C-alpha angles and dihedrals in degrees: 000000000000120000120212132189113245090247090061096057113107127204116218136177123218121192127208109200121194127192135172121227096191093268110043144009112264131202121216110222136162133229105227119238093183138061140301102052095001111191094023129110123258144157120269111264148140145178122286114252116235092239099051135073123231097265092050090050092052091047091052094050093046092049091048091058104033105024088229132126132184093036128145109275130164134180109248106182149295127274115197112153107154098239099033091115117045094207105048141355101272132176114199127205107204126213129182125209136193121209140169100258092219094059102063124111106254093196092055089050091053092050090054095041088240128165138184109236128181114250092240091051100043117130125231111283130216127266111345095332092114090060090049092054093047090052090048093051091051091048092047091053092049094045097043092056093057106026132042097248092125089079089068089070096054134081119255092267121039142157127240090246088055090051090048091052088052093054091044087054093049093051097030092227139095119266126208106255100214096045092047093047092048093050092046096050092046091063093070089222095119128083117201106229093197089237131114130222104249091194096057111133093223125020116345109276125217116261116225134185130204120263095234095193094054090041093057096039095049102029094118094048117106108251102170099212095176130076114279091243089065093052096057 
């Protein structure tokens, strides 16, 4: 086991970014063009600046890769095994973010050699990044069942079938349509736009948008979006 002086301990931030492509949950990762582990896949991260707090550091890193501000971001945990980084003693504070996949800055992604990859197709990541992603998936599933964070992954206007596909992707299982629709409409979080989805594969479905005021006021309430059998 390596021993380091306190002055040689670095504080890093790693960001797990999820998006939804209409079919599956995707993870935004970068192919490293620098050492260590050049050419391998990793999460987007960086070192914390001395003049910023953790949340500001995460916001900076997320903006650098996606070009987006004011997105859903939450601190997930801290990874600090002594030999987790082969170059220097590094403690990483991990955040996870949810974005509308269509809103990101494609040029910023190209500059960072970043790609959206489906969770089931993701490659092995460097260091302990695989563990971070697994923890983030578990937390997303827990949080999405009880709080309305799933809306962060959708466009401004969406249909109930699109929202159902999102939740089926999060939990990797089918959901009863009628039960899900009933629970969702009973929350009062949806506003009927009066518009129809012209691209619906069957009959045109109603387009809804999120009631932002109710969303913010009641975010921490327990909504229980999922079937009761999943919550036992």
